[in-house]
C-alpha positions in Angstrom: 137.7 94.4 43.3 137.8 93.4 46.9 136.8 90.0 48.0 135.1 91.6 51.3 131.6 90.4 51.9 129.4 93.4 53.1 127.4 92.7 56.1 124.7 94.9 57.5 125.3 96.5 60.6 123.7 94.6 63.8 120.6 96.2 64.8 120.2 96.2 68.6 117.6 93.8 70.1 114.5 95.5 71.3 113.2 94.5 74.4 109.4 94.6 74.8 108.2 95.9 77.8 104.5 96.3 78.8 103.6 100.0 79.2 103.5 101.3 82.8 100.0 102.6 84.1 99.6 106.2 84.9 99.0 107.3 88.4 95.4 108.2 87.1 94.8 104.5 86.0 96.5 103.2 89.0 94.2 105.3 90.9 91.2 104.0 89.4 92.3 100.6 89.6 92.9 100.9 93.3 89.5 102.4 93.9 87.6 99.6 92.2 89.8 97.3 94.3 88.9 98.8 97.6 85.3 99.0 96.8 85.5 95.1 96.2 87.9 94.3 99.1 87.1 96.5 101.9 84.5 94.8 104.1 82.6 96.7 107.0 83.0 98.0 109.5 86.0 99.6 107.7 85.4 102.2 105.5 87.5 104.5 103.0 87.3 107.5 100.6 89.5 109.2 98.1 91.1 112.4 99.0 91.8 113.6 95.3 93.1 117.3 96.4 96.3 117.2 94.1 95.4 114.9 91.3 92.5 117.1 89.7 93.9 120.6 88.4 91.5 123.2 89.4 91.2 126.7 88.3 92.8 128.9 90.8 89.8 130.4 92.1 88.4 126.9 92.8 92.0 126.0 94.5 91.7 128.9 96.6 88.1 128.6 97.7 89.0 124.8 98.8 92.1 126.3 100.9 89.8 129.1 102.4 87.4 125.7 103.3 90.0 124.0 105.0 91.5 121.7 102.6 95.2 120.9 102.9 97.9 119.7 100.4 100.2 116.7 100.8 97.5 114.3 102.1 97.7 110.6 100.8 95.3 109.7 98.1 93.2 107.4 99.9 92.1 107.5 103.7 91.0 104.3 105.4 89.3 104.1 109.2 89.3 100.8 111.1 90.5 101.1 114.6 92.8 103.9 113.4 93.2 106.0 110.4 95.4 104.8 107.4 96.7 106.8 104.5 97.6 105.1 100.9 99.7 107.2 98.3 99.7 105.8 94.9 102.9 106.7 92.7 104.0 105.0 89.4 107.1 103.2 89.7 109.3 106.3 89.0 107.1 108.7 91.1 108.4 110.4 94.0 106.6 112.4 97.1 106.0 116.0 96.6 108.1 118.6 98.2 106.9 121.8 99.6 107.2 124.9 97.1 106.2 128.4 97.1 104.1 130.0 94.3 102.8 133.1 93.5 99.0 134.1 94.2 97.3 136.0 91.4 97.9 139.2 93.7 101.6 138.5 93.6 101.9 137.1 97.2 103.9 134.1 98.0 102.0 131.0 99.1 103.7 127.6 100.8 102.2 124.5 99.1 103.2 121.7 101.6 104.6 118.5 100.0 103.9 114.8 101.0 107.6 114.5 102.0 107.1 117.1 104.6 103.3 116.4 105.5 103.6 112.6 105.9 106.0 112.6 108.8 103.6 114.8 110.8 100.6 112.5 110.0 102.4 109.7 110.9 103.4 111.4 114.6 99.5 112.2 114.8 98.9 108.6 114.5 98.0 107.7 110.9 99.6 104.8 109.2 100.8 105.6 105.6 101.9 103.2 103.0 103.1 104.2 99.4 102.0 102.0 96.8 103.2 101.5 93.3 100.4 98.8 92.4 97.1 97.5 93.0 98.8 94.3 94.6 100.8 96.6 97.0 97.8 98.3 98.1 96.1 94.9 99.1 99.4 94.0 100.9 99.1 97.3 103.0 95.5 96.3 103.9 96.6 92.9 105.1 99.5 94.1 106.9 97.0 96.6 108.6 94.4 93.9 109.4 92.0 96.0 107.6 88.8 93.4 107.2 88.5 92.2 103.5 85.9 90.1 102.0 87.0 86.4 101.5 86.8 86.7 97.7 89.9 89.0 97.5 92.8 86.8 96.9 93.8 87.0 93.1 96.0 89.8 92.4 94.4 92.7 90.3 96.3 94.2 87.3 96.3 97.3 85.9 97.1 97.7 82.2 98.4 100.8 80.4 96.6 102.7 77.8 93.9 105.5 77.4 92.3 106.1 81.1 
């Protein structure tokens, strides 16, 4: 018989990490913060052109009506035009791509990586933000009027939207 002592193999230590919020959760939290934080005369709106999946016939109708792809998620107006694009920690700007229509024709979908520089050249300031705190920081950098009570960091929690 062997005198060797049997030992269990060491299991790797698990690192607990808070779940990352989805882009939809981040979007809703940013909208809540903008509602609370942005003070008149500044105004803002959401531009959910690519965030909500649409049946092809509705997407085509909106395109015929003038909706353009590649714009930031939020638009703010205060002595200029500002755009906020939300991305998750690993998210990247969309790129221009070609798609086939139902009739078989090719259609170009403009990506954010190509549209944002054109918007900046036209006078828009754009920030790509990965948290609500970054959105608040962009508002402060742009001197958007904020309500006095805004100061505590707002947190987004992961989970079901």
